[in-house]
C-alpha positions in Angstrom: -38.8 -19.9 152.9 -36.6 -22.9 153.8 -32.7 -22.7 154.5 -32.1 -24.6 151.3 -34.2 -21.7 149.4 -32.2 -18.9 151.1 -28.9 -20.6 150.0 -29.9 -21.1 146.5 -31.1 -17.6 146.2 -28.0 -16.5 147.6 -25.6 -18.3 145.5 -24.3 -16.5 142.7 -24.3 -17.9 139.0 -21.4 -20.1 137.9 -20.5 -17.5 135.5 -20.0 -13.8 135.9 -21.8 -11.6 133.5 -19.8 -10.8 130.5 -18.2 -7.6 130.5 -19.0 -5.4 127.3 -16.1 -3.9 125.5 -16.5 -0.2 125.7 -16.4 1.3 122.1 -14.0 4.1 121.5 -16.0 7.1 120.2 -15.3 8.3 116.5 -13.7 11.7 118.0 -11.1 9.8 119.8 -10.2 7.8 116.5 -10.0 11.1 114.6 -7.7 12.7 117.4 -5.5 9.6 117.3 -5.2 9.8 113.5 -4.2 13.6 113.6 -1.6 12.8 116.2 0.0 10.0 114.1 -0.3 12.0 110.6 1.2 15.0 112.4 4.2 13.0 114.0 5.1 11.3 110.4 4.8 14.9 108.8 7.3 16.4 111.4 9.6 13.6 111.3 9.7 13.1 107.8 9.5 16.7 107.0 6.8 16.0 104.2 4.6 18.9 105.1 2.1 18.5 102.2 0.5 15.5 104.2 -1.6 18.1 106.0 -1.2 21.2 104.1 -4.5 23.2 103.6 -4.0 22.4 99.9 -4.2 18.8 100.2 -6.9 18.9 102.8 -9.0 20.9 100.6 -8.6 18.7 97.7 -9.2 15.7 99.8 -12.4 17.2 100.9 -13.6 17.7 97.4 -12.8 14.0 96.5 -14.6 13.0 99.6 -17.9 14.7 99.0 -19.2 12.7 96.2 -18.0 9.4 97.9 -20.0 10.3 101.0 -23.0 11.2 99.1 -22.9 7.8 97.0 -22.4 6.2 100.5 -25.5 7.9 102.0 -27.3 7.1 99.0 -26.6 3.5 99.6 -27.6 3.8 103.4 -30.9 5.2 102.6 -31.8 2.0 100.2 -30.0 -0.6 102.3 -31.6 0.6 105.6 -34.8 -0.2 104.0 -33.6 -3.8 102.7 -32.9 -2.9 99.1 -29.0 -3.4 98.0 -28.3 -0.7 95.5 -25.5 -1.8 93.4 -26.8 0.8 90.8 -25.2 3.8 92.6 -22.6 4.2 89.9 -25.4 4.4 87.2 -27.3 6.7 89.1 -24.2 9.0 89.8 -23.7 9.0 85.9 -27.3 10.1 85.1 -26.8 12.9 87.5 -23.7 14.0 85.6 -25.3 14.1 82.4 -28.5 15.7 83.5 -26.8 18.1 85.8 -24.3 19.2 83.2 -27.0 19.9 80.4 -29.1 22.1 82.5 -26.1 23.8 84.5 -24.9 24.8 81.2 -28.0 26.2 79.8 -29.9 27.4 83.1 -27.3 27.6 85.6 -25.6 25.8 88.3 -28.5 25.7 90.7 -31.0 24.1 88.1 -28.2 21.8 87.1 -27.9 20.5 90.8 -31.7 20.2 90.7 -31.7 18.0 87.3 -29.0 15.9 88.9 -31.2 15.1 91.7 -34.0 14.4 89.3 -32.1 12.3 86.8 -30.8 10.2 89.8 -34.2 9.7 91.3 -35.3 8.3 87.7 -32.7 5.7 87.9 -34.0 5.1 91.8 -37.4 4.6 90.2 -36.4 2.1 87.8 -34.5 0.1 90.5 -37.4 0.3 92.7 -39.9 -1.0 90.2 -37.7 -3.7 89.3 -36.5 -5.0 92.9 -39.7 -4.0 95.1 -42.5 -4.3 92.8 -41.4 -7.1 90.3 -39.1 -8.9 92.4 -35.9 -8.9 90.3 -32.8 -9.8 92.0 -31.2 -6.6 93.4 -27.7 -7.3 92.2 -29.0 -8.0 88.6 -31.2 -4.9 88.6 -28.2 -2.6 89.8 -25.8 -3.9 87.4 -28.3 -3.4 84.6 -29.0 0.2 85.6 -25.2 0.7 85.7 -24.4 -0.4 82.1 -27.6 1.4 80.7 -26.6 4.6 82.3 -23.3 4.7 81.0 -24.5 3.8 77.6 -27.4 6.7 77.8 -25.1 9.3 79.1 -22.6 8.6 76.3 -25.4 8.9 73.6 -27.0 12.2 75.3 -23.4 13.8 75.6 -23.0 13.2 71.8 -26.4 14.8 71.0 -26.1 17.5 73.5 -22.6 18.5 73.4 -21.4 18.2 69.9 -20.7 21.4 68.0 -20.8 23.8 71.2 -17.9 25.9 71.9 -15.6 24.1 74.3 -17.6 20.9 73.9 -17.6 18.0 72.0 -19.1 14.3 71.8 -17.5 13.1 74.8 -17.5 16.3 77.1 -19.5 19.4 77.8 -18.2 22.9 77.7 -17.1 24.5 80.9 -20.0 24.9 83.5 -21.0 27.6 85.7 -19.7 27.2 89.4 -21.8 27.4 92.6 -20.4 30.3 95.0 -17.8 29.5 97.4 -17.2 30.6 101.1 -14.1 32.6 101.8 -13.0 34.5 104.9 -9.8 36.1 104.4 -8.7 37.1 107.9 -9.2 33.6 109.2 -7.4 32.2 106.0 -4.4 34.5 106.5 -4.0 33.8 110.0 -4.4 30.0 109.6 -1.7 30.0 106.7 0.9 31.9 108.9 0.4 29.3 111.9 0.4 26.5 109.1 3.9 27.7 107.7 5.5 27.3 111.1 5.1 23.6 111.0 4.4 23.1 114.7 3.3 19.6 115.8 -0.4 19.5 115.9 -0.8 23.3 115.9 0.0 23.8 112.4 -2.1 20.7 111.2 -5.1 22.3 113.1 -4.4 25.6 111.1 -4.4 23.7 108.0 -7.8 22.3 108.6 -9.2 25.9 109.4 -7.6 27.1 106.4 -9.1 24.2 104.2 -12.6 25.1 105.5 -12.5 28.8 105.1 -11.0 29.3 101.7 -12.8 28.5 98.5 -15.2 26.1 100.4 -18.0 25.3 97.8 -21.6 25.8 99.2 -22.3 22.5 98.0 -20.1 20.9 100.4 -22.0 22.5 103.1 -25.4 21.2 101.8 -24.0 17.8 101.6 -22.8 18.0 105.3 -26.4 19.3 106.4 -27.8 16.3 104.3 -25.9 13.7 106.1 -26.8 15.2 109.4 -30.5 15.3 108.4 -30.5 11.6 107.2 -29.2 10.6 110.6 -31.9 12.6 112.4 -34.7 11.4 110.0 -33.7 7.7 110.1 -32.8 7.4 113.7 -34.9 10.1 115.4 -38.3 9.9 113.6 -41.3 7.5 113.2 -40.9 7.5 109.3 -37.1 6.5 109.8 -38.0 3.8 112.3 -40.8 2.4 109.9 -38.3 2.4 106.9 -35.3 0.8 109.0 -38.1 -2.0 110.2 -38.5 -3.0 106.4 -34.7 -3.4 106.2 -34.6 -5.6 109.5 -38.1 -7.7 109.4 -40.3 -6.7 106.8 -42.9 -9.4 107.7 -43.1 -7.8 111.2 -43.3 -4.4 109.8 -46.3 -5.4 107.8 -48.1 -6.9 110.7 -47.8 -3.5 112.5 -49.3 -2.0 109.6 -46.2 -0.5 107.7 -46.9 -0.4 104.0 -43.5 -2.1 103.2 -43.7 -1.3 99.4 -44.2 2.0 99.7 -41.2 2.6 102.2 -39.0 0.6 100.2 -39.9 2.8 97.2 -39.3 6.0 99.2 -36.0 4.8 100.2 -34.8 3.9 96.8 -36.1 7.1 95.3 -34.3 9.2 97.9 -31.3 6.9 97.2 -31.3 7.8 93.7 -31.7 11.5 94.2 -28.7 11.6 96.6 -26.6 9.7 94.1 -27.5 12.1 91.3 -26.5 14.9 93.6 -23.2 13.3 94.0 -22.7 13.4 90.2 -24.1 16.7 89.9 -21.5 17.7 92.5 -18.7 16.2 90.4 -19.5 18.0 87.0 -20.6 21.4 88.8 -18.4 21.9 91.7 -15.6 19.8 91.5 -14.5 19.2 87.6 -16.4 22.1 86.2 -17.5 20.4 83.3 -18.8 16.8 82.1 -16.9 13.9 80.6 -17.7 10.3 79.7 -16.5 8.2 82.7 -16.0 11.1 85.0 -17.5 9.1 87.9 -14.7 6.6 87.5 -16.1 4.2 89.9 -17.0 6.4 92.8 -20.3 4.7 93.2 -18.7 1.5 94.0 -16.4 3.4 96.2 -19.3 5.1 98.0 -20.8 1.5 98.4 -17.4 0.4 100.0 -17.6 3.5 102.5 -21.0 2.6 103.5 -20.1 -1.0 104.4 -16.8 0.2 106.2 -19.2 2.5 108.1 -21.4 -0.3 109.3 -24.5 1.0 107.5 -24.2 4.2 109.9 -23.8 8.2 108.7 -20.8 8.6 111.0 -19.0 5.6 109.9 -19.6 6.3 106.2 -18.2 9.9 106.4 -15.2 8.3 108.0 -14.7 5.8 105.1 -15.2 8.6 102.6 -12.8 10.7 104.2 -10.0 8.1 104.1 -10.7 7.6 100.3 -10.8 11.2 99.8 -7.7 12.0 101.8 -5.5 9.2 100.0 -6.8 10.4 96.5 -5.9 13.9 97.2 -2.4 12.7 98.6 -1.5 11.1 95.4 -2.5 13.8 93.3 -0.8 16.5 95.3 2.1 14.8 97.2 3.3 12.2 95.0 5.3 9.1 95.9 7.5 10.5 98.7 4.4 11.6 101.1 2.8 8.3 100.6 6.0 6.5 101.4 6.2 8.3 104.7 2.9 7.1 105.7 4.0 3.4 105.3 5.7 3.6 108.8 2.4 4.8 110.4 0.5 1.9 108.3 3.1 -0.7 109.7 2.9 0.4 113.5 -1.0 0.4 113.2 -1.1 -3.3 111.8 1.4 -4.4 114.3 -0.6 -3.0 117.2 -3.7 -4.4 115.6 -2.0 -7.7 115.6 -1.0 -7.6 119.1 -4.6 -6.9 120.2 -6.0 -9.8 118.0 -3.4 -12.0 119.6 -4.6 -11.2 123.1 -8.3 -11.8 122.1 -6.9 -15.3 121.0 -7.8 -14.6 117.4 -4.6 -16.3 116.3 -5.3 -16.7 112.6 -6.0 -13.0 112.1 -3.5 -11.8 114.3 -0.6 -13.5 112.5 -1.8 -12.4 109.3 -1.8 -8.8 110.7 1.6 -9.2 112.0 2.9 -10.5 108.8 1.3 -7.5 106.9 2.9 -5.2 109.2 6.4 -6.7 108.8 6.1 -6.5 105.0 5.1 -2.7 105.2 7.8 -2.1 107.6 10.2 -3.9 105.2 9.0 -1.9 102.1 9.4 1.3 103.9 13.0 0.5 105.1 14.1 -0.7 101.9 12.8 2.0 99.6 12.9 6.0 99.6 9.8 6.5 97.3 6.9 4.7 95.8 6.4 4.5 92.0 3.9 6.8 90.7 2.1 3.5 89.4 1.2 2.3 92.9 0.7 5.7 94.1 -2.4 6.0 91.9 -3.5 2.8 93.4 -3.4 4.2 97.0 -7.0 5.2 97.4 -8.3 1.9 96.4 -5.7 -0.2 98.1 -6.4 1.8 101.4 -10.2 1.1 101.1 -9.5 -2.6 100.6 -7.2 -2.7 103.5 -9.6 -0.9 106.0 -12.6 -3.2 104.6 -10.6 -6.3 105.5 -9.6 -5.0 109.0 -13.1 -3.8 109.7 -15.0 -6.8 108.5 -15.2 -8.5 111.9 -17.5 -5.8 113.4 -20.1 -5.2 110.5 -23.6 -5.8 110.7 -26.0 -5.3 107.7 -29.6 -4.8 108.1 -31.1 -8.4 108.4 -33.2 -8.6 105.6 -31.2 -6.5 103.3 -31.0 -7.8 99.6 -33.9 -10.2 100.1 -36.9 -10.2 97.9 -40.1 -9.4 99.6 -43.6 -10.3 98.8 -46.6 -8.6 100.1 -48.6 -11.0 102.4 -45.6 -13.0 103.6 -46.5 -11.8 107.2 -49.8 -14.0 107.0 
C-alpha cells in the first residue's frame, strides 16, 4: 500500500455522521403530564381535574375510542383504509343491544363482534376483491349502517317496556371489579389533595372501584394485538401487505387473504367497541349513540403513528377531555389553559431552535393567544367546553403531524399479479 493510500484511508469523511435524536419514551411523557396536571390542580384548587370519579369516567370514555383505533390499526397495517369504523361500531351497538337484552351481556358482546365483522366483510369484499376505492366503500358502510340500525331498532324495540322505536330497554351489565380496602385507602389519600401523591391515589381508586371486566378485556386485546402484529410471522406477513404488497406476493404471501383477515378482525374489534358503548357504558341502545367515535378512533390511530401505544395515548387524551367537560365544567377546563399555553410556548422554542421558523412562530402565536384567553377570563362557556375533546384532538394531531408515517401502501388498490 502506498503512502497516499494510507493517508486516504486515514482521512475522516468531510461530514460527521448525523446524530439521531433520542426518542423520549412514552412513560416519561406520561409522568411529565401527571406532574403538570397535578401542579395545575394544586395551584387552581380544581381538585376535580384528577379526582377518581373524573378518571373513571375518562377510562370509560377512552375504551371505545381505543378499540375503534385498534380496529383501524389492524386494517391500515394491511394497507386498507377503514373509514367505515363508525358504521361497524353502529352495527355492533344494534346487534349487541338486541342479543344482550334477550340472551345476556356476554352473548350481546359476541353478537356485537359478529355484526361488526359483517361490516368488515363487506368492506373487504369491496376494497380487496373488487378494487373499490377505500374511502368510497367506508363512507357507504357508514351511511348504510346508520339506516339499517334505525330500521332494526324500530322493529326490535318498539312496544317493549322501557324501549321504543329509537332506543332499547335497559340492558344487563357485565360484572365489575371492586376492591373495597384499596378503594377506601386510596380515597383517604385522595381527599388530602397532596401534590402527585393524591393524584396517584386517584388513579388507584379509579382502577379498583366499579371497573368493568370489559375494560380489562380491551386492555388485553390491545396488548395481544401488539404481540401478534410485531412478534409473530402472521403479523409480519400482514404488515408486509401494507408496506409493499407486490414484494410480499413475490415471497409467497397471499395478499388478498391477509388483507381480508385484517379487515375482518378490524370490523370485529369495531363491533366490540359498539358493544361496549351499549352494554358497559350507557346500559342501553339509542340511535346515534356512537356520536362520531369511530372517526375519533381513526384520529387517535393517526395520532399514535399507527402503533398500539400511541393510539392508547390518543384515546386517553380524548377520554380525559370528554370526562372533564362532563364532570368538572368550564372552571376546570379554564385552569388547564395555562398548561396548554406553557406547552405551546415550550414547543415553539424547540421548533425555533431546530430552524423550523414557520411552525415555531405559529406555535408561539397560538401559545400567546391561549395565555391571553386564560388571563382575561375566569371560566369557559359551556358551549365551548362541549367542544373540548374535539379541539384537543385536532390540536394534538396538528402538533404531531410532522413525525407521522403511515404504511407505505395504505389505501392503494392492489391487484393480484402486480409483482410479476
